[in-house]
N, C-alpha and C positions, 0 to 999 in steps of 0.2 A: 748536850753539845755535839756528841758526835751524829746524833740523829739529825740535829739542824744542819750540820755539814754534810751529811750524805743528801739531806733533802735540797741543799742548796746546789750539790753538785748535779744530782739529778735535773733540776730545774734548768741549769745552765747548759747541760747536755740536750735538753729537749728544746731549749732555746736556739741553741746552735744548730742543730738538725732541722728546725723550721727556716732558720735564716737560709741555711745550705739549700734546702728544697726550693724555698721561693727564688733564690739567686739562679738555681737552675733552671726553673721554669721561666724566668725572666730572660735568660740568656739563650734560651733554645729560640731559634728561628721559628717564627710563626708562619703557617701556611693554611690558608683557607681555600677550600675546595667547593666550588660554586657548581650547581648542577642546574640546567633549565628544567628537567623533568625529576619525577619521583624515583626512589631508590629499589621499587619494585619493576621499573621498566628493565627489560632484557639487555638493551644497549648499555645502560647505566651500570647495571650489574657487571657487564663485561670490563667498561671503563674501570669501576671501583676495584674490581678484583686484579686487575693488571696493575693500576696505580698503586695500591698498597704493598703489592709484593715487590713493585720496583722501588717504591720510597723505602722500604726495609733493606733494600739491596745497597742503598746509598750509605749505609751504616754511618749515619750522622744523626745526632738526636734531634727530633723536631716535635714541636707542639703543634699538631693539626686539627682542624675542626672542618665538618662537612654540613653544607647548607643545600637543601633540596628546594627548587621553586615549584616544583609540581605542575608545570605548564603544558602538559600534552594535550593534543586535540586542537580544539579551536577556543581556547579560554576568552572570555569577554574582557573587554578593556578595564573593568572595574577590578577584576580578578587579578589582571595581570598587573596593575597600579598596585595593588596591596601586596603581590608576591615579589615586586620591584622594591617596595619600601621596606620589606622584612629582610631582603638581602641585602640593602644597603646598611640598614641597622646591624647586620652581623658584620659587615666590613668594619664598621665605624666601631662596634664595641671590642671586636677581636683584634683589630689594627695589625692586621698579617704583614708581613714582611714580603710574601708572594701571595697573589691570588691566582688560583687556577680555575680558569673559566672554561666550562663545558657546553658547547652548542652554541647556535644563534642567538636564541632568545635571550639568555642569559647577558651574552655580549651586547645585545641591543638595548636591553634595560638598564644595566648596572654600569658598563665598564666606561661609557662616554666621558663622565665625569672624573675618572680616575686616569685618564690618558696625560702622560706626561709628568705626572707626579713624582717628584723625587724620593719620596716615602714609602712608595709601594711598586712592586715589579707584577707584571702580568704574564701569565703563561695560558695560552689559549689552545683550544682542539675542538675536533668534532665541528669546525666552522664551514658551512657551504657556502656563504656568500664571499664575495672576494673581499682583500684587507681592506680597500678605500671605504667599502660599505659601513665598516666599523670604526673607521679612523685608525686601524692599527699600522697603516702603511706610514702615517705620519707620526707615530707615538715611539718615543725615544726609550719608554719603559715596558714594552710588549715584545714578546715572540712566541711562536706557537707552531701546530701543525693544522693545515687545511685538510677538511675532508672533502674528498672527492669521489663521484661514483666512478666504480671500475668499468668504464664503457668498453674498453678494450676486451676486457673479460666477458662483458655482456654481449659483445659482437661475437667473439668466437662460440660462445655457446649457442648463439643463433645459427652460425654456420654449421655447428656440428647437428643442431635439431634439423636444418635443411638438408643436411648429407649431399651438400655439394649443389643444392639450387637456391637461387636467390629467393629470399623472403620479404613479404612485406611487413613492416612493423609500425604499429599504432603507439601512440602515446597518449596517455590521461592522468591527470592529476588532480587534487583539490586547489582551492584559490590562496593557500597560505603561502608567505613568502619564501618558506623554506621549499615549497614545493616547486615554486617557480623558479628558484635558484637551480634545483635539481633538473626541470624541465630545459633550461637554459643548457646546462651541461650535456644533456643528451642530444639536443638540437645542434650543438657546435660540433658533434663528432661525425667524423666520416664513417659512415655506416657501410659504404660499399664493400661488396656487390649487393647488399640488401639495401632496400628503399625504405626510408623514415618518413612517415606522414607527419604533418605538421602537429605539435602536440596541442591537445586540449586540455583546459582547466575549468572547472566548474565549482561551484559554491555549495550545491545542495544534491540530495540524494536522488530524487527524481531526474535532475540533470544528469547525473552520474549513469542511471540505469539507461537513459536513452542513448547516450554516448556510447556505452558499452555494447549495447546491441547493434548500433550503426557501425562502430569501429570493428567490432568483430566480423561483420560481413565484407568489410574491406581489406582486413589484415589476416596475416597467419598468427602473428605475435602481437600481444597487448602488452604493452610496457607500462607499469603503473607507477608513476612519479611520487605520488603521496596520496594516501586515502583517510588520514586520520583526522581531518578537519572538516569532514561533510555535514552541514546541517540538515535535520530531519526534513525540511520543507523551506521553501524560499522565503527567507526573513525570520526563519526560527533560530532560536540560540541553541536548541536543543543538538548535540552532536550525536551522529549515527556511531555506535560500536565499532570499532575496526574489525572485529571478528566478523560482525554481521556483514560489513561492506566486502571484506575478503571471500567470505564464503559464497554470497550472492554473486560477485564478480565471477568467482570461478566455475559457479554453476550454471551462470547465463551466458559466459562469453564464448564465441564460436572460435575466438583465437586463444591460443595459449597464453596464459599469464606469467608475466616475469616482472620483477621487481628488483628493487636496491635497498630494501628495508629488512632488517634482521627479523623483525616479527612476521613478515608476510606469509611465509609458509605456514607457521602456526596459528594465523589468522585466516587460513583457508586457501592461499595461493599454491601454485605449482611449483616454481622454481626463484629462488632470490640468491643473488650474486651481491655481497654487501660489503662496505667497509670494515674493517676489522676494529673493533672497540679495544682489543687488547693492545694492537699498535699504538692507537692514540693515548690510551692510559699509560703506556710504558714511555711514550715519546714525552709527554707531560713531566712524568717523573725525572726523566734524564735530563730535561730542560731546568726543572726545580734544583738537581744536583749543580749544574753547570752555574746556573745563578749565585747559588750558594757558594761556590768556589771562587766568586768574583768576577765572572765574564760578565758584561754589558749586554743587556737585551738586543741593543742595537746591533751588536757585533753578532748575533744569531739570527740569521736570515729565516724565515718561515719555510717550514718544510712542507710537503704534500704527501698525504698517506698513499702507500702503494698496496699494502697487504689487503686481502680480501677473504670473505667466508663463504662458502657454498652451502646452500639448503636446498633439500629437494624431497618432494612429495612424489614417490614414484606411481603410485595409482592415478594421480591426477594427470601425470605426465602420458600415462598409457590410455588413458579414456580419451585423447584426441590421437592416438596413434604416434606418439613421439618416443624418442629414447636417446638418453644421453649416455656418452662413452663411459667406460667403467671408471676412469680417472675421476670424473665429477662425484661419483658415488662413493668413492674411496674417500674424497676430500669432505664430503658431507658426514661420512661415518666417522672419520677421524675428529670432526668436530663436534660431534652429537647431534647433528642437524639433518640427519636422514630418517625421513618417515615412510 
């Protein structure tokens, strides 16, 4: 009898514990983090590290899940459709209260059918396109942070490199929409006293090589707006590895290479002044916290990123006789991006 009672009590305890765990999981707000790219991409690593740290700082129990679409480079239509279908299944199965969307590709492929739905809130970050492009300007359930090239910081760097004399700045990028958006930001900025040449965008590596050679003779600085989507040959589906593009460009350009991509210096470039992934990850987490406190997405206007990271390769600068002030070197050293 005593044994039966003890067994019954243990069973009841285990059942109660199971119910409590289930209730705890059910009542925890669900947050799905959706990335356009893969977890090994340095930009994504920076976003995730900052996001995880900031979410812990909310001191609110959450049920989180990460989904990576793996759409770096210039993925084909079928690959994009497969990745989009997988991401949509993740949303449908997890049923998040809040969906955090990083970068334009995920926003383009996944969020349109989620806009203005009352059962889900969207936090976006790392967005190069304007709000209207993704429909976020008309969505009552979306808020976030826009990614913008730190063009003022880039112009200041060009001024320091020129040591008081105006320089000619050429601009080149691949033909992806994200590169087009970046080129538009560069073109819209007032670079005076420097002269910005019209941005050129090409689809394939031979055209890139021709343009780099020509622009290097016309300019002092070559700004690279995007280089991860170049096809090996016209009409080819093979994408040239970014490190090959960056190294070739640096070796063959008569103009100093400058970019706003966090991977540019590791890929072979000389200088990069890039948006801060830490800022975007932190901003996304803070917005999640505000939504969980009951603030409406429509009451939280979109913010624009302001922080930036400096990366420098000293030998590549010296090859063309340029030198940046010590403050840039110090910033790169502090960020671990000085080579």
